[in-house]
Biopython code that builds the backbone (N, CA, C, O; Angstrom):
import numpy as np
from Bio.PDB.StructureBuilder import StructureBuilder

atoms = [
    (1, "UNK", "N", (75.451, 125.574, 102.328)),
    (1, "UNK", "CA", (76.478, 126.447, 102.401)),
    (1, "UNK", "C", (77.382, 125.748, 101.347)),
    (1, "UNK", "O", (77.409, 124.524, 101.480)),
    (2, "UNK", "N", (78.074, 126.217, 100.404)),
    (2, "UNK", "CA", (78.434, 125.384, 100.157)),
    (2, "UNK", "C", (80.095, 125.326, 99.878)),
    (2, "UNK", "O", (80.571, 126.340, 99.367)),
    (3, "UNK", "N", (80.728, 124.555, 100.085)),
    (3, "UNK", "CA", (82.387, 124.200, 100.211)),
    (3, "UNK", "C", (82.530, 125.408, 99.272)),
    (3, "UNK", "O", (81.942, 125.755, 98.247)),
    (4, "UNK", "N", (83.858, 126.082, 100.243)),
    (4, "UNK", "CA", (84.895, 127.140, 99.641)),
    (4, "UNK", "C", (86.385, 126.386, 98.704)),
    (4, "UNK", "O", (87.301, 125.722, 99.189)),
    (5, "UNK", "N", (86.259, 126.626, 97.848)),
    (5, "UNK", "CA", (87.650, 126.047, 97.371)),
    (5, "UNK", "C", (88.823, 127.147, 96.185)),
    (5, "UNK", "O", (88.716, 128.154, 95.485)),
    (6, "UNK", "N", (89.795, 126.224, 96.543)),
    (6, "UNK", "CA", (91.083, 127.565, 95.783)),
    (6, "UNK", "C", (90.965, 127.138, 94.624)),
    (6, "UNK", "O", (90.635, 125.980, 94.367)),
    (7, "UNK", "N", (91.244, 128.098, 93.695)),
    (7, "UNK", "CA", (91.528, 127.774, 92.690)),
    (7, "UNK", "C", (92.674, 126.998, 92.183)),
    (7, "UNK", "O", (92.857, 125.861, 91.749)),
    (8, "UNK", "N", (93.438, 128.155, 92.429)),
    (8, "UNK", "CA", (95.182, 127.700, 92.376)),
    (8, "UNK", "C", (95.592, 126.589, 93.343)),
    (8, "UNK", "O", (96.763, 126.252, 93.516)),
    (9, "UNK", "N", (94.579, 126.065, 93.935)),
    (9, "UNK", "CA", (94.817, 124.582, 95.007)),
    (9, "UNK", "C", (94.085, 123.235, 93.555)),
    (9, "UNK", "O", (94.326, 122.069, 93.243)),
    (10, "UNK", "N", (93.407, 124.030, 93.214)),
    (10, "UNK", "CA", (92.664, 122.907, 92.093)),
    (10, "UNK", "C", (93.049, 122.759, 91.137)),
    (10, "UNK", "O", (92.851, 121.647, 90.649)),
    (11, "UNK", "N", (93.772, 123.725, 90.366)),
    (11, "UNK", "CA", (94.317, 123.733, 89.281)),
    (11, "UNK", "C", (95.861, 123.234, 88.990)),
    (11, "UNK", "O", (96.345, 122.687, 87.999)),
    (12, "UNK", "N", (96.398, 123.607, 90.148)),
    (12, "UNK", "CA", (97.641, 123.125, 90.091)),
    (12, "UNK", "C", (97.752, 121.136, 90.455)),
    (12, "UNK", "O", (98.805, 120.547, 90.214)),
    (13, "UNK", "N", (96.372, 120.294, 91.096)),
    (13, "UNK", "CA", (96.698, 119.137, 91.952)),
    (13, "UNK", "C", (95.418, 119.141, 90.654)),
    (13, "UNK", "O", (94.427, 119.094, 91.382)),
    (14, "UNK", "N", (94.954, 119.163, 89.448)),
    (14, "UNK", "CA", (94.515, 118.646, 88.261)),
    (14, "UNK", "C", (95.461, 118.679, 87.298)),
    (14, "UNK", "O", (95.327, 117.780, 86.468)),
    (15, "UNK", "N", (96.710, 119.680, 87.062)),
    (15, "UNK", "CA", (97.557, 119.845, 86.744)),
    (15, "UNK", "C", (99.002, 118.300, 86.924)),
    (15, "UNK", "O", (99.595, 117.480, 86.223)),
    (16, "UNK", "N", (98.914, 118.686, 88.124)),
    (16, "UNK", "CA", (100.174, 117.547, 88.618)),
    (16, "UNK", "C", (99.616, 115.814, 88.483)),
    (16, "UNK", "O", (100.339, 114.872, 88.161)),
    (17, "UNK", "N", (97.835, 115.729, 88.902)),
    (17, "UNK", "CA", (97.295, 114.670, 87.953)),
    (17, "UNK", "C", (97.648, 113.938, 86.579)),
    (17, "UNK", "O", (97.662, 112.846, 86.010)),
    (18, "UNK", "N", (97.894, 115.157, 86.457)),
    (18, "UNK", "CA", (97.822, 115.345, 84.634)),
    (18, "UNK", "C", (99.116, 114.624, 83.911)),
    (18, "UNK", "O", (99.104, 114.031, 82.832)),
    (19, "UNK", "N", (100.530, 114.886, 85.024)),
    (19, "UNK", "CA", (101.448, 114.447, 84.613)),
    (19, "UNK", "C", (101.432, 113.309, 84.889)),
    (19, "UNK", "O", (101.688, 112.508, 83.990)),
    (20, "UNK", "N", (101.222, 112.976, 85.809)),
    (20, "UNK", "CA", (101.520, 111.505, 86.112)),
    (20, "UNK", "C", (100.858, 110.784, 85.473)),
    (20, "UNK", "O", (101.344, 109.775, 84.961)),
    (21, "UNK", "N", (99.734, 111.078, 85.356)),
    (21, "UNK", "CA", (99.148, 109.579, 84.149)),
    (21, "UNK", "C", (100.147, 109.689, 82.532)),
    (21, "UNK", "O", (100.438, 109.005, 81.551)),
    (22, "UNK", "N", (100.331, 110.806, 83.014)),
    (22, "UNK", "CA", (101.114, 111.592, 81.693)),
    (22, "UNK", "C", (102.601, 110.622, 81.954)),
    (22, "UNK", "O", (103.227, 110.213, 80.977)),
    (23, "UNK", "N", (103.056, 110.325, 83.364)),
    (23, "UNK", "CA", (104.455, 109.698, 83.220)),
    (23, "UNK", "C", (103.993, 107.850, 84.036)),
    (23, "UNK", "O", (104.913, 107.072, 84.290)),
    (24, "UNK", "N", (103.072, 107.608, 84.211)),
    (24, "UNK", "CA", (102.879, 106.494, 84.164)),
    (24, "UNK", "C", (102.803, 105.732, 82.650)),
    (24, "UNK", "O", (103.403, 104.762, 82.186)),
    (25, "UNK", "N", (101.805, 106.619, 82.125)),
    (25, "UNK", "CA", (102.123, 105.541, 80.234)),
    (25, "UNK", "C", (103.033, 105.707, 79.745)),
    (25, "UNK", "O", (103.437, 104.833, 78.979)),
    (26, "UNK", "N", (103.902, 107.064, 79.972)),
    (26, "UNK", "CA", (105.328, 106.472, 79.032)),
    (26, "UNK", "C", (106.268, 105.349, 79.923)),
    (26, "UNK", "O", (106.874, 104.470, 79.311)),
    (27, "UNK", "N", (106.341, 105.442, 81.359)),
    (27, "UNK", "CA", (106.620, 104.118, 81.751)),
    (27, "UNK", "C", (106.493, 102.671, 82.019)),
    (27, "UNK", "O", (107.142, 101.764, 82.540)),
    (28, "UNK", "N", (104.951, 102.939, 81.210)),
    (28, "UNK", "CA", (104.560, 101.806, 80.252)),
    (28, "UNK", "C", (105.281, 101.152, 78.847)),
    (28, "UNK", "O", (105.568, 100.009, 78.492)),
    (29, "UNK", "N", (105.367, 102.042, 78.455)),
    (29, "UNK", "CA", (105.883, 102.233, 77.767)),
    (29, "UNK", "C", (106.652, 101.896, 76.825)),
    (29, "UNK", "O", (106.355, 101.176, 75.872)),
    (30, "UNK", "N", (108.326, 102.721, 77.188)),
    (30, "UNK", "CA", (108.946, 102.985, 77.523)),
    (30, "UNK", "C", (110.273, 102.167, 78.649)),
    (30, "UNK", "O", (111.379, 101.677, 78.420)),
    (31, "UNK", "N", (109.680, 102.305, 79.536)),
    (31, "UNK", "CA", (110.063, 102.012, 80.525)),
    (31, "UNK", "C", (110.571, 100.510, 81.055)),
    (31, "UNK", "O", (109.665, 99.716, 80.806)),
    (32, "UNK", "N", (111.817, 99.769, 81.765)),
    (32, "UNK", "CA", (112.043, 99.318, 81.702)),
    (32, "UNK", "C", (112.452, 99.308, 83.340)),
    (32, "UNK", "O", (112.423, 100.376, 83.950)),
    (33, "UNK", "N", (112.794, 98.192, 83.954)),
    (33, "UNK", "CA", (113.041, 97.707, 85.417)),
    (33, "UNK", "C", (114.490, 97.683, 85.465)),
    (33, "UNK", "O", (115.304, 97.070, 84.775)),
    (34, "UNK", "N", (114.640, 98.549, 86.508)),
    (34, "UNK", "CA", (116.337, 97.299, 86.128)),
    (34, "UNK", "C", (116.851, 96.157, 86.558)),
    (34, "UNK", "O", (118.035, 95.851, 86.414)),
    (35, "UNK", "N", (116.072, 95.526, 87.061)),
    (35, "UNK", "CA", (116.374, 93.990, 86.670)),
    (35, "UNK", "C", (116.532, 93.826, 85.291)),
    (35, "UNK", "O", (117.417, 93.168, 84.744)),
    (36, "UNK", "N", (115.407, 94.611, 84.622)),
    (36, "UNK", "CA", (115.687, 93.445, 83.042)),
    (36, "UNK", "C", (116.856, 94.287, 82.345)),
    (36, "UNK", "O", (117.482, 93.705, 81.458)),
    (37, "UNK", "N", (117.242, 95.721, 82.690)),
    (37, "UNK", "CA", (118.452, 96.148, 82.890)),
    (37, "UNK", "C", (119.665, 95.656, 82.909)),
    (37, "UNK", "O", (120.486, 95.620, 81.992)),
    (38, "UNK", "N", (119.741, 95.308, 83.902)),
    (38, "UNK", "CA", (120.863, 94.296, 84.387)),
    (38, "UNK", "C", (120.667, 92.486, 83.645)),
    (38, "UNK", "O", (121.480, 91.632, 83.997)),
    (39, "UNK", "N", (119.821, 92.216, 82.900)),
    (39, "UNK", "CA", (119.016, 91.437, 82.385)),
    (39, "UNK", "C", (119.828, 91.263, 81.588)),
    (39, "UNK", "O", (120.775, 90.480, 81.512)),
    (40, "UNK", "N", (119.221, 92.473, 80.595)),
    (40, "UNK", "CA", (120.167, 92.520, 78.961)),
    (40, "UNK", "C", (121.630, 92.747, 79.043)),
    (40, "UNK", "O", (122.373, 91.933, 78.494)),
    (41, "UNK", "N", (122.227, 93.989, 79.805)),
    (41, "UNK", "CA", (123.418, 93.940, 79.493)),
    (41, "UNK", "C", (124.572, 92.468, 80.151)),
    (41, "UNK", "O", (125.799, 92.379, 80.104)),
    (42, "UNK", "N", (123.607, 91.566, 80.679)),
    (42, "UNK", "CA", (124.308, 90.788, 81.048)),
    (42, "UNK", "C", (124.259, 89.737, 80.226)),
    (42, "UNK", "O", (125.086, 88.829, 80.302)),
    (43, "UNK", "N", (123.414, 89.751, 79.474)),
    (43, "UNK", "CA", (122.874, 88.462, 77.980)),
    (43, "UNK", "C", (124.091, 89.289, 77.216)),
    (43, "UNK", "O", (125.124, 88.630, 77.098)),
    (44, "UNK", "N", (124.126, 90.817, 76.609)),
    (44, "UNK", "CA", (125.065, 90.944, 75.578)),
    (44, "UNK", "C", (126.204, 90.625, 75.592)),
    (44, "UNK", "O", (126.761, 90.090, 74.633)),
    (45, "UNK", "N", (126.970, 91.003, 77.111)),
    (45, "UNK", "CA", (127.973, 90.772, 77.261)),
    (45, "UNK", "C", (128.101, 88.955, 77.330)),
    (45, "UNK", "O", (128.930, 88.582, 76.499)),
    (46, "UNK", "N", (127.708, 88.215, 77.827)),
    (46, "UNK", "CA", (128.131, 86.742, 76.987)),
    (46, "UNK", "C", (128.004, 86.456, 75.557)),
    (46, "UNK", "O", (128.712, 85.791, 74.801)),
    (47, "UNK", "N", (126.676, 87.277, 75.331)),
    (47, "UNK", "CA", (127.638, 86.999, 73.512)),
    (47, "UNK", "C", (128.186, 87.739, 73.035)),
    (47, "UNK", "O", (128.508, 87.454, 71.882)),
    (48, "UNK", "N", (128.624, 89.071, 73.549)),
    (48, "UNK", "CA", (130.041, 89.425, 72.942)),
    (48, "UNK", "C", (131.211, 88.751, 73.417)),
    (48, "UNK", "O", (132.092, 89.250, 72.716)),
    (49, "UNK", "N", (131.691, 88.031, 74.079)),
    (49, "UNK", "CA", (132.473, 86.705, 74.914)),
    (49, "UNK", "C", (132.356, 85.960, 74.097)),
    (49, "UNK", "O", (133.246, 86.123, 73.262)),
    (50, "UNK", "N", (131.261, 84.641, 73.696)),
    (50, "UNK", "CA", (130.754, 84.191, 73.002)),
    (50, "UNK", "C", (131.481, 84.335, 71.636)),
    (50, "UNK", "O", (132.067, 83.323, 71.253)),
    (51, "UNK", "N", (131.540, 85.576, 70.742)),
    (51, "UNK", "CA", (131.325, 86.229, 69.708)),
    (51, "UNK", "C", (132.507, 86.625, 69.255)),
    (51, "UNK", "O", (132.681, 86.547, 68.038)),
    (52, "UNK", "N", (133.970, 87.318, 70.393)),
    (52, "UNK", "CA", (134.794, 87.231, 70.494)),
    (52, "UNK", "C", (135.829, 85.554, 70.653)),
    (52, "UNK", "O", (136.943, 85.380, 70.159)),
    (53, "UNK", "N", (135.167, 84.707, 71.336)),
    (53, "UNK", "CA", (135.772, 83.487, 71.346)),
    (53, "UNK", "C", (135.856, 82.420, 70.458)),
    (53, "UNK", "O", (136.321, 81.309, 70.710)),
    (54, "UNK", "N", (135.403, 82.792, 69.454)),
    (54, "UNK", "CA", (134.599, 81.908, 68.241)),
    (54, "UNK", "C", (135.547, 82.977, 66.761)),
    (54, "UNK", "O", (135.508, 82.859, 65.536)),
    (55, "UNK", "N", (136.168, 83.774, 67.519)),
    (55, "UNK", "CA", (137.094, 84.647, 66.115)),
    (55, "UNK", "C", (138.290, 83.391, 65.834)),
    (55, "UNK", "O", (138.634, 82.664, 66.766)),
    (56, "UNK", "N", (138.817, 83.251, 64.569)),
    (56, "UNK", "CA", (139.826, 82.867, 64.292)),
    (56, "UNK", "C", (141.348, 83.918, 64.370)),
    (56, "UNK", "O", (141.479, 85.031, 63.861)),
    (57, "UNK", "N", (141.957, 83.456, 64.847)),
    (57, "UNK", "CA", (144.472, 84.181, 64.839)),
    (57, "UNK", "C", (143.810, 84.157, 63.293)),
    (57, "UNK", "O", (143.059, 83.256, 62.920)),
    (58, "UNK", "N", (144.176, 85.198, 62.527)),
    (58, "UNK", "CA", (145.462, 85.065, 61.494)),
    (58, "UNK", "C", (146.852, 85.176, 61.754)),
    (58, "UNK", "O", (147.417, 85.784, 62.663)),
    (59, "UNK", "N", (147.316, 84.509, 60.834)),
    (59, "UNK", "CA", (149.187, 84.696, 61.510)),
    (59, "UNK", "C", (149.179, 86.294, 60.703)),
    (59, "UNK", "O", (148.495, 86.896, 59.876)),
    (60, "UNK", "N", (150.115, 86.462, 61.338)),
    (60, "UNK", "CA", (150.622, 87.791, 60.985)),
    (60, "UNK", "C", (151.943, 87.026, 59.416)),
    (60, "UNK", "O", (152.594, 85.984, 59.341)),
    (61, "UNK", "N", (151.817, 87.908, 58.715)),
    (61, "UNK", "CA", (153.287, 87.796, 57.131)),
    (61, "UNK", "C", (154.037, 88.897, 57.540)),
    (61, "UNK", "O", (155.034, 89.236, 56.902)),
]
sb = StructureBuilder()
sb.init_structure("model")
sb.init_model(0)
sb.init_chain("A")
sb.init_seg("    ")
for serial, (resi, resn, name, xyz) in enumerate(atoms, 1):
    if name == "N":
        sb.init_residue(resn, " ", resi, " ")
    sb.init_atom(name, np.array(xyz, "f"), 0.0, 1.0, " ", f" {name:<3s}", serial, name[0])
structure = sb.get_structure()
């Protein structure tokens, strides 16, 4: 005798698996870890400070 399968459960499981695969693909394509985001923010902040430090003040006339 064959095993009984709840078709609604099987359909939902397939949908959940497909969404999980799509999420993993998108995370690999677009996602960055929290550490990578913080490192980029620190790098941009340092670059902005360096740029501001090299500005020449113009005397007011």
